[in-house]
BATISE-809223 format. One record per atom (N, C-alpha, C, O): residue number from 1; atom name; x, y, z. Coordinates in steps of 0.02 Angstrom, whole numbers, plus 50000, padded with zeros to 5 digits. Layout:
<node resi="NUM" name="CA" x="X" y="Y" z="Z"/>
...
//
This chain:
<node resi="1" name="N" x="50021" y="49951" z="50017"/>
<node resi="1" name="CA" x="50008" y="50001" z="50000"/>
<node resi="1" name="C" x="50051" y="50030" z="49996"/>
<node resi="1" name="O" x="50110" y="50015" z="50008"/>
<node resi="2" name="N" x="50006" y="50127" z="49961"/>
<node resi="2" name="CA" x="50063" y="50162" z="49973"/>
<node resi="2" name="C" x="50062" y="50216" z="50030"/>
<node resi="2" name="O" x="50012" y="50217" z="50067"/>
<node resi="3" name="N" x="50110" y="50261" z="50040"/>
<node resi="3" name="CA" x="50087" y="50300" z="50102"/>
<node resi="3" name="C" x="50106" y="50342" z="50078"/>
<node resi="3" name="O" x="50146" y="50375" z="50111"/>
<node resi="4" name="N" x="50093" y="50362" z="50021"/>
<node resi="4" name="CA" x="50057" y="50432" z="49981"/>
<node resi="4" name="C" x="49997" y="50467" z="49995"/>
<node resi="4" name="O" x="49953" y="50423" z="49996"/>
<node resi="5" name="N" x="49972" y="50519" z="50005"/>
<node resi="5" name="CA" x="49876" y="50531" z="49988"/>
<node resi="5" name="C" x="49880" y="50489" z="49932"/>
<node resi="5" name="O" x="49919" y="50451" z="49904"/>
<node resi="6" name="N" x="49800" y="50520" z="49927"/>
<node resi="6" name="CA" x="49788" y="50522" z="49847"/>
<node resi="6" name="C" x="49779" y="50571" z="49820"/>
<node resi="6" name="O" x="49778" y="50572" z="49758"/>
<node resi="7" name="N" x="49770" y="50616" z="49850"/>
<node resi="7" name="CA" x="49799" y="50710" z="49811"/>
<node resi="7" name="C" x="49853" y="50705" z="49779"/>
<node resi="7" name="O" x="49859" y="50721" z="49720"/>
<node resi="8" name="N" x="49918" y="50671" z="49832"/>
<node resi="8" name="CA" x="49969" y="50690" z="49802"/>
<node resi="8" name="C" x="49986" y="50599" z="49725"/>
<node resi="8" name="O" x="50020" y="50594" z="49674"/>
<node resi="9" name="N" x="49947" y="50558" z="49756"/>
<node resi="9" name="CA" x="49941" y="50531" z="49683"/>
<node resi="9" name="C" x="49948" y="50530" z="49630"/>
<node resi="9" name="O" x="49993" y="50519" z="49589"/>
<node resi="10" name="N" x="49853" y="50556" z="49635"/>
<node resi="10" name="CA" x="49821" y="50616" z="49584"/>
<node resi="10" name="C" x="49872" y="50654" z="49536"/>
<node resi="10" name="O" x="49894" y="50643" z="49479"/>
<node resi="11" name="N" x="49882" y="50708" z="49589"/>
<node resi="11" name="CA" x="49941" y="50773" z="49555"/>
<node resi="11" name="C" x="50003" y="50722" z="49504"/>
<node resi="11" name="O" x="50012" y="50731" z="49444"/>
<node resi="12" name="N" x="50034" y="50678" z="49538"/>
<node resi="12" name="CA" x="50075" y="50647" z="49488"/>
<node resi="12" name="C" x="50065" y="50609" z="49454"/>
<node resi="12" name="O" x="50115" y="50590" z="49424"/>
<node resi="13" name="N" x="50000" y="50573" z="49436"/>
<node resi="13" name="CA" x="49978" y="50559" z="49389"/>
<node resi="13" name="C" x="49955" y="50596" z="49341"/>
<node resi="13" name="O" x="49935" y="50571" z="49288"/>
<node resi="14" name="N" x="49953" y="50669" z="49356"/>
<node resi="14" name="CA" x="49912" y="50692" z="49299"/>
<node resi="14" name="C" x="49969" y="50764" z="49272"/>
<node resi="14" name="O" x="49962" y="50809" z="49231"/>
<node resi="15" name="N" x="50004" y="50751" z="49302"/>
<node resi="15" name="CA" x="50074" y="50814" z="49304"/>
<node resi="15" name="C" x="50106" y="50794" z="49233"/>
<node resi="15" name="O" x="50155" y="50832" z="49228"/>
<node resi="16" name="N" x="50104" y="50767" z="49194"/>
<node resi="16" name="CA" x="50182" y="50744" z="49137"/>
<node resi="16" name="C" x="50147" y="50804" z="49095"/>
<node resi="16" name="O" x="50088" y="50804" z="49077"/>
<node resi="17" name="N" x="50194" y="50852" z="49085"/>
<node resi="17" name="CA" x="50201" y="50906" z="49017"/>
<node resi="17" name="C" x="50138" y="50864" z="48972"/>
<node resi="17" name="O" x="50083" y="50889" z="48960"/>
<node resi="18" name="N" x="50159" y="50789" z="48950"/>
<node resi="18" name="CA" x="50142" y="50759" z="48893"/>
<node resi="18" name="C" x="50081" y="50778" z="48882"/>
<node resi="18" name="O" x="50059" y="50784" z="48825"/>
<node resi="19" name="N" x="50025" y="50796" z="48964"/>
<node resi="19" name="CA" x="49964" y="50780" z="48947"/>
<node resi="19" name="C" x="49901" y="50849" z="48956"/>
<node resi="19" name="O" x="49842" y="50846" z="48974"/>
<node resi="20" name="N" x="49952" y="50921" z="48930"/>
<node resi="20" name="CA" x="49947" y="50978" z="48942"/>
<node resi="20" name="C" x="50010" y="51025" z="48905"/>
<node resi="20" name="O" x="50063" y="51045" z="48929"/>
<node resi="21" name="N" x="49974" y="51036" z="48824"/>
<node resi="21" name="CA" x="50009" y="51050" z="48776"/>
<node resi="21" name="C" x="49943" y="51083" z="48734"/>
<node resi="21" name="O" x="49883" y="51070" z="48726"/>
<node resi="22" name="N" x="49994" y="51135" z="48710"/>
<node resi="22" name="CA" x="49959" y="51204" z="48681"/>
<node resi="22" name="C" x="49998" y="51233" z="48623"/>
<node resi="22" name="O" x="50057" y="51248" z="48630"/>
<node resi="23" name="N" x="49949" y="51246" z="48534"/>
<node resi="23" name="CA" x="49970" y="51275" z="48534"/>
<node resi="23" name="C" x="49921" y="51324" z="48464"/>
<node resi="23" name="O" x="49867" y="51304" z="48444"/>
<node resi="24" name="N" x="49944" y="51369" z="48446"/>
<node resi="24" name="CA" x="49898" y="51436" z="48416"/>
<node resi="24" name="C" x="49872" y="51442" z="48350"/>
<node resi="24" name="O" x="49874" y="51497" z="48322"/>
<node resi="25" name="N" x="49851" y="51399" z="48327"/>
<node resi="25" name="CA" x="49810" y="51426" z="48242"/>
<node resi="25" name="C" x="49809" y="51501" z="48267"/>
<node resi="25" name="O" x="49782" y="51533" z="48312"/>
<node resi="26" name="N" x="49861" y="51516" z="48200"/>
<node resi="26" name="CA" x="49859" y="51614" z="48184"/>
<node resi="26" name="C" x="49787" y="51619" z="48155"/>
<node resi="26" name="O" x="49750" y="51573" z="48135"/>
<node resi="27" name="N" x="49773" y="51698" z="48160"/>
<node resi="27" name="CA" x="49708" y="51732" z="48164"/>
<node resi="27" name="C" x="49718" y="51716" z="48069"/>
<node resi="27" name="O" x="49768" y="51692" z="48041"/>
<node resi="28" name="N" x="49657" y="51739" z="48040"/>
<node resi="28" name="CA" x="49649" y="51756" z="47972"/>
<node resi="28" name="C" x="49585" y="51790" z="47977"/>
<node resi="28" name="O" x="49558" y="51810" z="48029"/>
<node resi="29" name="N" x="49564" y="51795" z="47911"/>
<node resi="29" name="CA" x="49529" y="51852" z="47914"/>
<node resi="29" name="C" x="49443" y="51787" z="47940"/>
<node resi="29" name="O" x="49397" y="51826" z="47953"/>
<node resi="30" name="N" x="49429" y="51747" z="47945"/>
<node resi="30" name="CA" x="49368" y="51715" z="47975"/>
<node resi="30" name="C" x="49364" y="51709" z="48046"/>
<node resi="30" name="O" x="49312" y="51708" z="48078"/>
<node resi="31" name="N" x="49414" y="51705" z="48065"/>
<node resi="31" name="CA" x="49444" y="51715" z="48147"/>
<node resi="31" name="C" x="49498" y="51733" z="48193"/>
<node resi="31" name="O" x="49557" y="51721" z="48179"/>
<node resi="32" name="N" x="49480" y="51758" z="48242"/>
<node resi="32" name="CA" x="49534" y="51756" z="48258"/>
<node resi="32" name="C" x="49571" y="51699" z="48312"/>
<node resi="32" name="O" x="49545" y="51647" z="48334"/>
<node resi="33" name="N" x="49661" y="51733" z="48331"/>
<node resi="33" name="CA" x="49688" y="51644" z="48380"/>
<node resi="33" name="C" x="49666" y="51623" z="48400"/>
<node resi="33" name="O" x="49638" y="51637" z="48453"/>
<node resi="34" name="N" x="49666" y="51564" z="48360"/>
<node resi="34" name="CA" x="49626" y="51481" z="48404"/>
<node resi="34" name="C" x="49658" y="51467" z="48454"/>
<node resi="34" name="O" x="49714" y="51492" z="48448"/>
<node resi="35" name="N" x="49650" y="51425" z="48526"/>
<node resi="35" name="CA" x="49711" y="51422" z="48556"/>
<node resi="35" name="C" x="49670" y="51349" z="48556"/>
<node resi="35" name="O" x="49609" y="51340" z="48550"/>
<node resi="36" name="N" x="49721" y="51300" z="48564"/>
<node resi="36" name="CA" x="49711" y="51224" z="48555"/>
<node resi="36" name="C" x="49749" y="51191" z="48620"/>
<node resi="36" name="O" x="49797" y="51206" z="48655"/>
<node resi="37" name="N" x="49716" y="51155" z="48618"/>
<node resi="37" name="CA" x="49758" y="51091" z="48702"/>
<node resi="37" name="C" x="49734" y="51053" z="48685"/>
<node resi="37" name="O" x="49673" y="51044" z="48683"/>
<node resi="38" name="N" x="49802" y="50997" z="48659"/>
<node resi="38" name="CA" x="49808" y="50908" z="48667"/>
<node resi="38" name="C" x="49854" y="50893" z="48707"/>
<node resi="38" name="O" x="49889" y="50933" z="48738"/>
<node resi="39" name="N" x="49858" y="50828" z="48708"/>
<node resi="39" name="CA" x="49884" y="50785" z="48747"/>
<node resi="39" name="C" x="49913" y="50733" z="48733"/>
<node resi="39" name="O" x="49878" y="50708" z="48689"/>
<node resi="40" name="N" x="49954" y="50703" z="48742"/>
<node resi="40" name="CA" x="49996" y="50646" z="48725"/>
<node resi="40" name="C" x="49991" y="50565" z="48752"/>
<node resi="40" name="O" x="50039" y="50556" z="48789"/>
<node resi="41" name="N" x="49955" y="50513" z="48747"/>
<node resi="41" name="CA" x="49948" y="50449" z="48771"/>
<node resi="41" name="C" x="50005" y="50429" z="48731"/>
<node resi="41" name="O" x="50013" y="50451" z="48674"/>
<node resi="42" name="N" x="50047" y="50384" z="48762"/>
<node resi="42" name="CA" x="50098" y="50322" z="48731"/>
<node resi="42" name="C" x="50176" y="50363" z="48743"/>
<node resi="42" name="O" x="50195" y="50403" z="48785"/>
<node resi="43" name="N" x="50204" y="50337" z="48695"/>
<node resi="43" name="CA" x="50248" y="50351" z="48693"/>
<node resi="43" name="C" x="50251" y="50423" z="48634"/>
<node resi="43" name="O" x="50226" y="50427" z="48578"/>
<node resi="44" name="N" x="50290" y="50471" z="48669"/>
<node resi="44" name="CA" x="50281" y="50551" z="48648"/>
<node resi="44" name="C" x="50347" y="50603" z="48621"/>
<node resi="44" name="O" x="50352" y="50664" z="48617"/>
<node resi="45" name="N" x="50387" y="50554" z="48607"/>
<node resi="45" name="CA" x="50438" y="50583" z="48583"/>
<node resi="45" name="C" x="50466" y="50530" z="48526"/>
<node resi="45" name="O" x="50467" y="50469" z="48535"/>
<node resi="46" name="N" x="50487" y="50563" z="48467"/>
<node resi="46" name="CA" x="50513" y="50519" z="48430"/>
<node resi="46" name="C" x="50455" y="50508" z="48341"/>
<node resi="46" name="O" x="50394" y="50498" z="48342"/>
<node resi="47" name="N" x="50503" y="50513" z="48272"/>
<node resi="47" name="CA" x="50458" y="50545" z="48216"/>
<node resi="47" name="C" x="50429" y="50458" z="48193"/>
<node resi="47" name="O" x="50379" y="50453" z="48158"/>
<node resi="48" name="N" x="50462" y="50404" z="48213"/>
<node resi="48" name="CA" x="50459" y="50337" z="48181"/>
<node resi="48" name="C" x="50391" y="50303" z="48218"/>
<node resi="48" name="O" x="50407" y="50243" z="48219"/>
<node resi="49" name="N" x="50351" y="50306" z="48236"/>
<node resi="49" name="CA" x="50298" y="50291" z="48305"/>
<node resi="49" name="C" x="50244" y="50293" z="48253"/>
<node resi="49" name="O" x="50240" y="50329" z="48203"/>
<node resi="50" name="N" x="50199" y="50243" z="48279"/>
<node resi="50" name="CA" x="50121" y="50239" z="48277"/>
<node resi="50" name="C" x="50082" y="50301" z="48286"/>
<node resi="50" name="O" x="50086" y="50321" z="48344"/>
<node resi="51" name="N" x="50053" y="50330" z="48254"/>
<node resi="51" name="CA" x="50032" y="50414" z="48302"/>
<node resi="51" name="C" x="49939" y="50386" z="48263"/>
<node resi="51" name="O" x="49914" y="50370" z="48209"/>
<node resi="52" name="N" x="49921" y="50395" z="48331"/>
<node resi="52" name="CA" x="49825" y="50390" z="48309"/>
<node resi="52" name="C" x="49805" y="50440" z="48337"/>
<node resi="52" name="O" x="49816" y="50450" z="48397"/>
<node resi="53" name="N" x="49754" y="50507" z="48278"/>
<node resi="53" name="CA" x="49745" y="50555" z="48279"/>
<node resi="53" name="C" x="49678" y="50572" z="48329"/>
<node resi="53" name="O" x="49645" y="50614" z="48297"/>
<node resi="54" name="N" x="49644" y="50560" z="48391"/>
<node resi="54" name="CA" x="49578" y="50578" z="48425"/>
<node resi="54" name="C" x="49569" y="50644" z="48430"/>
<node resi="54" name="O" x="49602" y="50686" z="48459"/>
<node resi="55" name="N" x="49501" y="50649" z="48383"/>
<node resi="55" name="CA" x="49437" y="50714" z="48396"/>
<node resi="55" name="C" x="49408" y="50715" z="48426"/>
<node resi="55" name="O" x="49353" y="50730" z="48403"/>
<node resi="56" name="N" x="49407" y="50704" z="48497"/>
<node resi="56" name="CA" x="49330" y="50707" z="48530"/>
<node resi="56" name="C" x="49314" y="50772" z="48522"/>
<node resi="56" name="O" x="49346" y="50824" z="48516"/>
<node resi="57" name="N" x="49205" y="50744" z="48527"/>
<node resi="57" name="CA" x="49168" y="50814" z="48501"/>
<node resi="57" name="C" x="49159" y="50838" z="48535"/>
<node resi="57" name="O" x="49114" y="50876" z="48518"/>
<node resi="58" name="N" x="49182" y="50852" z="48618"/>
<node resi="58" name="CA" x="49169" y="50903" z="48676"/>
<node resi="58" name="C" x="49210" y="50933" z="48704"/>
<node resi="58" name="O" x="49267" y="50930" z="48679"/>
<node resi="59" name="N" x="49202" y="50965" z="48756"/>
<node resi="59" name="CA" x="49276" y="50989" z="48778"/>
<node resi="59" name="C" x="49301" y="50946" z="48837"/>
<node resi="59" name="O" x="49262" y="50919" z="48876"/>
<node resi="60" name="N" x="49380" y="50940" z="48843"/>
<node resi="60" name="CA" x="49409" y="50887" z="48899"/>
<node resi="60" name="C" x="49443" y="50819" z="48873"/>
<node resi="60" name="O" x="49459" y="50772" z="48908"/>
<node resi="61" name="N" x="49453" y="50827" z="48775"/>
<node resi="61" name="CA" x="49467" y="50733" z="48752"/>
<node resi="61" name="C" x="49526" y="50754" z="48800"/>
<node resi="61" name="O" x="49542" y="50708" z="48838"/>
<node resi="62" name="N" x="49564" y="50812" z="48807"/>
<node resi="62" name="CA" x="49631" y="50788" z="48800"/>
<node resi="62" name="C" x="49638" y="50742" z="48883"/>
<node resi="62" name="O" x="49689" y="50711" z="48897"/>
<node resi="63" name="N" x="49597" y="50745" z="48915"/>
<node resi="63" name="CA" x="49609" y="50701" z="48998"/>
<node resi="63" name="C" x="49587" y="50616" z="48980"/>
<node resi="63" name="O" x="49574" y="50567" z="49015"/>
<node resi="64" name="N" x="49590" y="50626" z="48928"/>
<node resi="64" name="CA" x="49592" y="50572" z="48905"/>
<node resi="64" name="C" x="49609" y="50509" z="48907"/>
<node resi="64" name="O" x="49587" y="50453" z="48923"/>
<node resi="65" name="N" x="49688" y="50557" z="48869"/>
<node resi="65" name="CA" x="49750" y="50538" z="48855"/>
<node resi="65" name="C" x="49787" y="50472" z="48939"/>
<node resi="65" name="O" x="49811" y="50416" z="48945"/>
<node resi="66" name="N" x="49765" y="50535" z="48990"/>
<node resi="66" name="CA" x="49798" y="50498" z="49056"/>
<node resi="66" name="C" x="49748" y="50419" z="49066"/>
<node resi="66" name="O" x="49764" y="50369" z="49097"/>
<node resi="67" name="N" x="49718" y="50426" z="49047"/>
<node resi="67" name="CA" x="49670" y="50367" z="49068"/>
<node resi="67" name="C" x="49719" y="50286" z="48988"/>
<node resi="67" name="O" x="49719" y="50225" z="48999"/>
<node resi="68" name="N" x="49744" y="50316" z="48933"/>
<node resi="68" name="CA" x="49734" y="50295" z="48861"/>
<node resi="68" name="C" x="49807" y="50292" z="48883"/>
<node resi="68" name="O" x="49822" y="50240" z="48853"/>
<node resi="69" name="N" x="49864" y="50311" z="48914"/>
<node resi="69" name="CA" x="49933" y="50318" z="48932"/>
<node resi="69" name="C" x="49961" y="50224" z="48941"/>
<node resi="69" name="O" x="50007" y="50194" z="48915"/>
<node resi="70" name="N" x="49935" y="50214" z="48965"/>
<node resi="70" name="CA" x="49973" y="50159" z="48993"/>
<node resi="70" name="C" x="49975" y="50098" z="48932"/>
<node resi="70" name="O" x="50024" y="50068" z="48910"/>
<node resi="71" name="N" x="49897" y="50092" z="48912"/>
<node resi="71" name="CA" x="49878" y="50024" z="48855"/>
<node resi="71" name="C" x="49944" y="50066" z="48807"/>
<node resi="71" name="O" x="50001" y="50042" z="48801"/>
<node resi="72" name="N" x="49918" y="50143" z="48772"/>
<node resi="72" name="CA" x="49952" y="50148" z="48728"/>
<node resi="72" name="C" x="50050" y="50122" z="48732"/>
<node resi="72" name="O" x="50081" y="50097" z="48685"/>
<node resi="73" name="N" x="50067" y="50131" z="48775"/>
<node resi="73" name="CA" x="50139" y="50133" z="48789"/>
<node resi="73" name="C" x="50163" y="50054" z="48789"/>
<node resi="73" name="O" x="50216" y="50029" z="48771"/>
<node resi="74" name="N" x="50102" y="50025" z="48819"/>
<node resi="74" name="CA" x="50130" y="49948" z="48806"/>
<node resi="74" name="C" x="50133" y="49951" z="48722"/>
<node resi="74" name="O" x="50187" y="49949" z="48693"/>
<node resi="75" name="N" x="50068" y="49957" z="48687"/>
<node resi="75" name="CA" x="50079" y="49933" z="48622"/>
<node resi="75" name="C" x="50111" y="49980" z="48561"/>
<node resi="75" name="O" x="50097" y="49983" z="48501"/>
<node resi="76" name="N" x="50168" y="50019" z="48607"/>
<node resi="76" name="CA" x="50192" y="50052" z="48548"/>
<node resi="76" name="C" x="50186" y="50098" z="48509"/>
<node resi="76" name="O" x="50219" y="50104" z="48458"/>
<node resi="77" name="N" x="50129" y="50149" z="48535"/>
<node resi="77" name="CA" x="50103" y="50181" z="48476"/>
<node resi="77" name="C" x="50095" y="50267" z="48520"/>
<node resi="77" name="O" x="50113" y="50271" z="48578"/>
<node resi="78" name="N" x="50064" y="50336" z="48479"/>
<node resi="78" name="CA" x="50069" y="50390" z="48534"/>
<node resi="78" name="C" x="49979" y="50410" z="48502"/>
<node resi="78" name="O" x="49966" y="50397" z="48443"/>
<node resi="79" name="N" x="49950" y="50427" z="48526"/>
<node resi="79" name="CA" x="49876" y="50440" z="48511"/>
<node resi="79" name="C" x="49856" y="50525" z="48561"/>
<node resi="79" name="O" x="49854" y="50540" z="48621"/>
<node resi="80" name="N" x="49846" y="50563" z="48490"/>
<node resi="80" name="CA" x="49868" y="50644" z="48520"/>
<node resi="80" name="C" x="49775" y="50661" z="48528"/>
<node resi="80" name="O" x="49726" y="50678" z="48495"/>
<node resi="81" name="N" x="49791" y="50648" z="48579"/>
<node resi="81" name="CA" x="49691" y="50677" z="48610"/>
<node resi="81" name="C" x="49697" y="50772" z="48601"/>
<node resi="81" name="O" x="49732" y="50807" z="48637"/>
<node resi="82" name="N" x="49649" y="50800" z="48538"/>
<node resi="82" name="CA" x="49662" y="50873" z="48534"/>
<node resi="82" name="C" x="49588" y="50889" z="48568"/>
<node resi="82" name="O" x="49543" y="50846" z="48570"/>
<node resi="83" name="N" x="49583" y="50941" z="48591"/>
<node resi="83" name="CA" x="49539" y="50975" z="48650"/>
<node resi="83" name="C" x="49505" y="51024" z="48574"/>
<node resi="83" name="O" x="49531" y="51061" z="48533"/>
<node resi="84" name="N" x="49418" y="50995" z="48587"/>
<node resi="84" name="CA" x="49367" y="51038" z="48545"/>
<node resi="84" name="C" x="49377" y="51096" z="48565"/>
<node resi="84" name="O" x="49367" y="51090" z="48626"/>
<node resi="85" name="N" x="49395" y="51169" z="48550"/>
<node resi="85" name="CA" x="49388" y="51211" z="48572"/>
<node resi="85" name="C" x="49346" y="51247" z="48602"/>
<node resi="85" name="O" x="49336" y="51263" z="48661"/>
<node resi="86" name="N" x="49311" y="51261" z="48527"/>
<node resi="86" name="CA" x="49255" y="51334" z="48545"/>
<node resi="86" name="C" x="49199" y="51265" z="48506"/>
<node resi="86" name="O" x="49213" y="51215" z="48473"/>
<node resi="87" name="N" x="49129" y="51297" z="48533"/>
<node resi="87" name="CA" x="49081" y="51272" z="48479"/>
<node resi="87" name="C" x="49058" y="51317" z="48431"/>
<node resi="87" name="O" x="49029" y="51307" z="48377"/>
<node resi="88" name="N" x="49080" y="51385" z="48466"/>
<node resi="88" name="CA" x="49062" y="51461" z="48406"/>
<node resi="88" name="C" x="49081" y="51461" z="48353"/>
<node resi="88" name="O" x="49066" y="51507" z="48315"/>
<node resi="89" name="N" x="49125" y="51401" z="48327"/>
<node resi="89" name="CA" x="49181" y="51428" z="48275"/>
<node resi="89" name="C" x="49152" y="51368" z="48234"/>
<node resi="89" name="O" x="49145" y="51315" z="48264"/>
<node resi="90" name="N" x="49136" y="51372" z="48168"/>
<node resi="90" name="CA" x="49139" y="51312" z="48116"/>
<node resi="90" name="C" x="49191" y="51290" z="48123"/>
<node resi="90" name="O" x="49237" y="51327" z="48140"/>
<node resi="91" name="N" x="49202" y="51216" z="48112"/>
<node resi="91" name="CA" x="49258" y="51177" z="48117"/>
<node resi="91" name="C" x="49269" y="51177" z="48004"/>
<node resi="91" name="O" x="49259" y="51136" z="47959"/>
<node resi="92" name="N" x="49278" y="51204" z="48005"/>
<node resi="92" name="CA" x="49285" y="51217" z="47932"/>
<node resi="92" name="C" x="49344" y="51164" z="47901"/>
<node resi="92" name="O" x="49401" y="51164" z="47926"/>
<node resi="93" name="N" x="49329" y="51124" z="47851"/>
<node resi="93" name="CA" x="49402" y="51076" z="47812"/>
<node resi="93" name="C" x="49453" y="51101" z="47834"/>
<node resi="93" name="O" x="49484" y="51068" z="47876"/>
<node resi="94" name="N" x="49487" y="51196" z="47807"/>
<node resi="94" name="CA" x="49525" y="51211" z="47814"/>
<node resi="94" name="C" x="49570" y="51225" z="47887"/>
<node resi="94" name="O" x="49631" y="51230" z="47895"/>
<node resi="95" name="N" x="49508" y="51231" z="47941"/>
<node resi="95" name="CA" x="49562" y="51243" z="48015"/>
<node resi="95" name="C" x="49547" y="51183" z="48038"/>
<node resi="95" name="O" x="49571" y="51178" z="48095"/>
<node resi="96" name="N" x="49511" y="51122" z="48016"/>
<node resi="96" name="CA" x="49560" y="51046" z="48038"/>
<node resi="96" name="C" x="49590" y="51027" z="47987"/>
<node resi="96" name="O" x="49585" y="50967" z="47979"/>
<node resi="97" name="N" x="49624" y="51058" z="47941"/>
<node resi="97" name="CA" x="49683" y="51023" z="47908"/>
<node resi="97" name="C" x="49720" y="51066" z="47935"/>
<node resi="97" name="O" x="49776" y="51045" z="47920"/>
<node resi="98" name="N" x="49730" y="51133" z="47980"/>
<node resi="98" name="CA" x="49771" y="51164" z="47981"/>
<node resi="98" name="C" x="49806" y="51140" z="48061"/>
<node resi="98" name="O" x="49862" y="51121" z="48078"/>
<node resi="99" name="N" x="49742" y="51151" z="48097"/>
<node resi="99" name="CA" x="49735" y="51116" z="48159"/>
<node resi="99" name="C" x="49777" y="51035" z="48196"/>
<node resi="99" name="O" x="49808" y="51018" z="48247"/>
<node resi="100" name="N" x="49753" y="51005" z="48132"/>
<node resi="100" name="CA" x="49785" y="50932" z="48118"/>
<node resi="100" name="C" x="49888" y="50933" z="48119"/>
<node resi="100" name="O" x="49934" y="50914" z="48156"/>
<node resi="101" name="N" x="49880" y="50970" z="48052"/>
<node resi="101" name="CA" x="49956" y="51006" z="48039"/>
<node resi="101" name="C" x="49972" y="51012" z="48077"/>
<node resi="101" name="O" x="50009" y="50966" z="48093"/>
<node resi="102" name="N" x="49965" y="51071" z="48135"/>
<node resi="102" name="CA" x="50000" y="51101" z="48186"/>
<node resi="102" name="C" x="50014" y="51057" z="48238"/>
<node resi="102" name="O" x="50064" y="51067" z="48272"/>
<node resi="103" name="N" x="49955" y="50982" z="48256"/>
<node resi="103" name="CA" x="49964" y="50964" z="48306"/>
<node resi="103" name="C" x="50042" y="50933" z="48297"/>
<node resi="103" name="O" x="50092" y="50944" z="48333"/>
<node resi="104" name="N" x="50034" y="50877" z="48220"/>
<node resi="104" name="CA" x="50077" y="50825" z="48222"/>
<node resi="104" name="C" x="50166" y="50865" z="48208"/>
<node resi="104" name="O" x="50221" y="50839" z="48202"/>
<node resi="105" name="N" x="50144" y="50932" z="48206"/>
<node resi="105" name="CA" x="50208" y="50952" z="48208"/>
<node resi="105" name="C" x="50247" y="50956" z="48265"/>
<node resi="105" name="O" x="50296" y="50922" z="48280"/>
<node resi="106" name="N" x="50215" y="51010" z="48301"/>
<node resi="106" name="CA" x="50217" y="51004" z="48365"/>
<node resi="106" name="C" x="50215" y="50945" z="48402"/>
<node resi="106" name="O" x="50267" y="50945" z="48434"/>
<node resi="107" name="N" x="50186" y="50900" z="48413"/>
<node resi="107" name="CA" x="50207" y="50838" z="48398"/>
<node resi="107" name="C" x="50292" y="50819" z="48397"/>
<node resi="107" name="O" x="50341" y="50824" z="48433"/>
<node resi="108" name="N" x="50271" y="50791" z="48325"/>
<node resi="108" name="CA" x="50380" y="50754" z="48296"/>
<node resi="108" name="C" x="50402" y="50814" z="48328"/>
<node resi="108" name="O" x="50431" y="50798" z="48380"/>
<node resi="109" name="N" x="50400" y="50885" z="48318"/>
<node resi="109" name="CA" x="50479" y="50929" z="48348"/>
<node resi="109" name="C" x="50489" y="50912" z="48398"/>
<node resi="109" name="O" x="50549" y="50915" z="48413"/>
<node resi="110" name="N" x="50434" y="50882" z="48462"/>
<node resi="110" name="CA" x="50428" y="50894" z="48528"/>
<node resi="110" name="C" x="50441" y="50924" z="48564"/>
<node resi="110" name="O" x="50481" y="50919" z="48610"/>
<node resi="111" name="N" x="50394" y="50977" z="48543"/>
<node resi="111" name="CA" x="50390" y="51047" z="48573"/>
<node resi="111" name="C" x="50340" y="51034" z="48629"/>
<node resi="111" name="O" x="50298" y="50994" z="48608"/>
<node resi="112" name="N" x="50325" y="51056" z="48710"/>
<node resi="112" name="CA" x="50285" y="51032" z="48762"/>
<node resi="112" name="C" x="50250" y="51103" z="48751"/>
<node resi="112" name="O" x="50202" y="51119" z="48786"/>
//
């Protein structure tokens, strides 16, 4: 049995930077700057790792990485969990294309 309190264990589990990443999609004539939060489950460094992109339908998707991290590590994959950032912006194909390329670029260059 652990001598740590549940609060300390929860902080240690959720604290790694791979669960708290952020990038910004630059403003254009249709929207202002869009801050996007995401997290990584599994192997978070390296370019030749099979990668899965998960975009859930609601806010807080990145928190799911905490629960999937162990499985992704064991399977030798990386899963990017991107938060749905705002409901007020229609997610056009162009925004999704930028969002996905930014997430992958940020991940592959290992920027926290």
